[in-house]
C-alpha positions, 0 to 999 in steps of 0.5 A: 860701085862695089866695095873694095876689099882691104887688099884692093884698096892697098893695091889702088893706093900703090897704083896711085903712087905710080907703082908698077905691077912688079913693084907692087908684087915685090912690096906685098910678097905676091906674084905679078899674076896675083897683082894683075888679078887685083888690079883687074878687080879694082878696075871692074869694081870702080867701073873704069877702063884703065889705071889712070882712071882708077887713080883719078877715082882714088883721089875722088874717093879720098883714098889718096890726096895730093901733097902740099908744096913740099917735095914728095916722092911720087907726089901723093900722100898715102891715106889708108882708111879701111873704115 
């Protein structure tokens, strides 16, 4: 697996939160086409075929983790560790 860039990790984190490409684009002030390019690079670097597998990889890599029993938006906690 190739190392993800900071932006790719950010995109992956948002994907893991269930955000669509247009939502990510709006949040990051990017075009949808740019987000699609980042998503494609994330999939390639992780060696996965779709967003679902990428989200599983995000959990496996510790980029995101499930929240505890308290109610949470989208059910995940963001962990941003760029190190």
